[in-house]
DOSERO-875821 format. One record per residue (C-alpha): residue in three letters; x, y, z. Coordinates in steps of 0.2 Angstrom, whole numbers, padded with zeros to 4 digits, always signed. Each point is the difference from the previous one (the first is absolute). Last residue first. Example, Ala and Ser with C-alpha at 12.3 -4.5 7.8 and 13.67 -1.06 7.14 Angstrom:
BEGIN
SER+0068-0005+0036/ALA-0006-0017+0003/
//
This chain:
BEGIN
UNK-0072-0079-0101/UNK+0009+0013+0008/UNK+0019-0001+0005/UNK+0011+0000+0016/UNK+0018+0006+0001/UNK+0010+0001+0016/UNK+0017+0006+0005/UNK+0009+0000+0015/UNK+0016+0006+0010/UNK+0001+0016-0012/UNK+0014+0012+0004/UNK+0001+0017-0006/UNK+0015+0013-0003/UNK+0001+0019-0006/UNK+0010+0013-0010/UNK-0008-0007-0018/UNK-0018-0006+0004/UNK-0003-0017+0008/UNK-0005-0015-0008/UNK-0015-0014-0002/UNK-0007-0007-0016/UNK-0013-0004-0012/UNK-0002-0002-0018/UNK-0019+0003-0007/UNK-0010-0013-0011/UNK-0012+0006-0010/UNK+0003+0018-0001/UNK+0005+0013+0014/UNK-0016+0011-0003/UNK-0002+0014+0015/UNK-0013-0001+0011/UNK+0005+0005+0017/UNK-0004-0003+0019/UNK+0008+0006+0015/UNK+0003-0003+0020/UNK-0010-0016+0001/UNK+0006-0010+0017/UNK+0008-0018+0000/UNK+0015+0007+0006/UNK+0002+0013-0013/UNK-0011-0002-0014/UNK-0001+0006-0019/UNK-0015-0003-0011/UNK+0004-0003-0019/UNK-0018+0001-0011/UNK-0001-0003-0018/UNK+0009-0017-0001/UNK-0015-0010-0004/UNK+0003-0012+0015/UNK+0003+0013+0012/UNK+0018+0005+0005/UNK+0003+0001+0018/UNK+0017+0008+0004/UNK+0008-0002+0018/UNK+0012+0007+0015/UNK+0003-0007+0016/UNK+0008+0004+0016/UNK+0013-0006+0012/UNK+0003+0007+0017/UNK+0016+0006+0007/UNK+0001+0017-0004/UNK-0018+0004+0006/UNK-0010+0010-0014/UNK-0010-0014-0003/UNK-0010+0006-0017/UNK-0018+0000+0001/UNK+0000+0017+0005/UNK+0003+0006-0018/UNK+0010+0014-0007/UNK-0004+0010-0017/UNK+0006-0002-0018/UNK-0010-0001-0018/UNK+0007+0003-0016/UNK-0008-0007-0015/UNK+0007+0009-0017/UNK+0001+0018-0005/UNK+0017+0006+0008/UNK+0006+0010+0015/UNK-0002-0014+0013/UNK+0013-0010-0013/UNK-0003-0019+0002/UNK+0009-0003-0016/UNK-0016-0012-0006/UNK-0013-0002+0013/UNK-0001+0004+0018/UNK-0005-0004+0018/UNK+0009+0008+0012/UNK+0002-0006+0018/UNK+0004+0008+0018/UNK+0000-0014+0013/UNK+0015+0006+0010/UNK+0011-0014-0006/UNK-0003+0005-0017/UNK-0012-0006-0014/UNK+0000+0000-0019/UNK-0012-0006-0011/UNK+0003+0000-0019/UNK-0010-0005-0014/UNK+0007-0003-0017/UNK-0002+0004-0018/UNK+0013-0004-0009/UNK+0010+0014-0011/UNK+0016+0000+0012/UNK+0001-0018+0001/UNK+0003-0015+0010/UNK-0016+0007+0012/UNK-0013-0006-0012/UNK-0014-0002+0012/UNK+0000+0000+0020/UNK+0013+0005+0013/UNK-0001-0001+0019/UNK+0012+0010+0007/UNK+0008+0002+0018/UNK+0010+0015+0009/UNK+0007-0002+0016/UNK+0014+0011+0006/UNK+0016-0009+0001/UNK+0007-0016+0009/UNK-0015-0008-0001/UNK-0005-0011+0014/UNK-0009+0016+0011/UNK-0011+0002-0014/UNK-0009-0018+0003/UNK+0002-0013-0015/UNK-0013+0004-0013/UNK-0012-0013-0005/UNK-0006-0001-0019/UNK-0018-0003-0006/UNK-0005-0003-0018/UNK-0019-0002-0001/UNK-0006-0005-0017/UNK-0014+0000-0015/UNK+0005-0011-0015/UNK+0014+0001-0012/UNK+0012+0003+0017/UNK+0007-0018+0000/UNK+0006+0000-0019/UNK+0019+0000+0000/UNK+0001+0013-0011/UNK-0005+0013+0012/UNK+0001-0010+0015/UNK+0010-0014+0007/UNK+0015+0010-0002/UNK-0004+0010+0017/UNK+0012+0016-0005/UNK+0012+0005+0013/UNK+0004+0019-0005/UNK+0012+0012+0008/UNK-0002+0018-0007/UNK+0014+0007-0005/UNK+0009+0015+0005/UNK+0012-0006+0014/UNK-0004-0009+0016/UNK-0012-0013-0007/UNK-0004-0015+0010/UNK-0013-0012-0001/UNK+0003-0014+0013/UNK-0011-0016-0002/UNK-0001-0007+0018/UNK+0010+0002+0017/UNK+0012-0015-0005/UNK+0005+0009-0015/UNK-0006-0001-0021/UNK+0004+0014-0011/UNK-0007+0015-0008/UNK+0009+0014-0009/UNK-0005-0005-0018/UNK+0005-0017-0003/UNK-0012-0008+0014/UNK-0011-0009-0013/UNK-0014-0008+0013/UNK-0009-0015-0003/UNK+0014-0015-0005/UNK+0012+0012+0012/UNK-0008-0007+0016/UNK+0012+0004+0013/UNK-0006-0003+0019/UNK-0008+0015+0009/UNK-0011+0003-0013/UNK-0014-0010+0007/UNK-0012-0007-0011/UNK-0016+0001-0007/UNK-0003-0004-0020/UNK-0017-0006-0007/UNK-0013+0005+0014/UNK-0016-0003-0005/UNK-0015+0013+0002/UNK-0017-0001+0007/UNK+0002+0014+0011/UNK+0016+0009-0004/UNK-0002+0020+0001/UNK-0016-0004+0012/UNK+0011-0004+0016/UNK+0002+0018+0004/UNK+0009+0004+0015/UNK-0006+0003+0017/UNK+0002+0018+0005/UNK+0013+0003+0013/UNK+0002-0010+0015/UNK+0014-0010-0008/UNK+0014+0012-0001/UNK-0001+0003+0019/UNK+0002-0018+0006/UNK+0016+0003+0009/UNK-0006+0019+0006/UNK-0016-0006+0006/UNK+0012-0012+0010/UNK+0011+0012+0007/UNK-0015+0011+0006/UNK-0007-0015+0008/UNK+0016-0005+0009/UNK+0001+0020+0006/UNK-0017-0001+0006/UNK+0003-0015+0011/UNK+0016+0006+0007/UNK-0009+0017+0003/UNK-0014-0009+0010/UNK+0013-0011+0010/UNK+0008+0015+0004/UNK-0015+0007+0006/UNK-0006-0014+0011/UNK+0018+0001+0008/UNK+0002+0015+0002/UNK-0017+0001+0008/UNK+0003-0016+0013/UNK+0016+0012+0004/UNK-0010+0013+0006/UNK-0011-0009+0011/UNK+0015-0009+0008/UNK+0007+0016+0004/UNK-0014+0008+0006/UNK-0003-0018+0011/UNK+0016+0003+0007/UNK+0000+0016+0006/UNK-0014-0007+0013/UNK-0015+0011+0001/UNK+0002+0013+0014/UNK-0008-0005+0019/UNK-0015+0007+0002/UNK+0001+0015+0014/UNK-0006-0006+0019/UNK-0016+0008+0007/UNK+0005+0014+0011/UNK+0001+0002+0018/UNK-0010+0013+0010/UNK+0014+0011+0008/UNK+0001-0001+0018/UNK-0003+0017+0010/UNK+0015+0005+0010/UNK+0003-0006+0018/UNK-0002+0010+0016/UNK+0008-0006+0015/UNK-0008+0005+0018/
//
């Protein structure tokens, strides 16, 4: 008799492994989705960076409400009838260039003011500066008001540099003196070297209050007697340079 070994019960078949191509396909899908999201976020970041200067506080519109412009002009073309450029200033294709490489302050006097009569009532005087990247040296700008033609004259000087650090002072502008001297920094300034800025002064109709603005935002307000018809000027302190691209003078009723 021939004996046979017992038979082993058959085992159920093992499930087939998922195709490797499916795993690879899903991986590629996730990579495509992640890449699209990353690209969209990058584009959004670049767009926000481009418009960042416009996302700050809205400029105050009350400074010139109801006032009429009597002078408004681009300074990228010469306007010798309205500006005295004999004290360190020159008209260039970039604007009115106040350049003070030595020890003297560059002063570009706005001749319609003062004896010209346009500042006899209240007024708002605004200067637009070229971006700092267009200025060959460290940019410092001046807005002057009063009698800056003589040492004895009463003057107000507003100075601001390309970092947004400013000084508002009267007379000889000595920090150690007894006269008016205010200094600080302002977040209203566009620190991007490729973005333009504006500086301005508003004088009340009775000439009892002078308020200074940077990009439409008030930074300082004082009460100094500037006389019945103060003169105005743009400029740059010694050892620096500023380029002004536009000027506007509006007067009150």
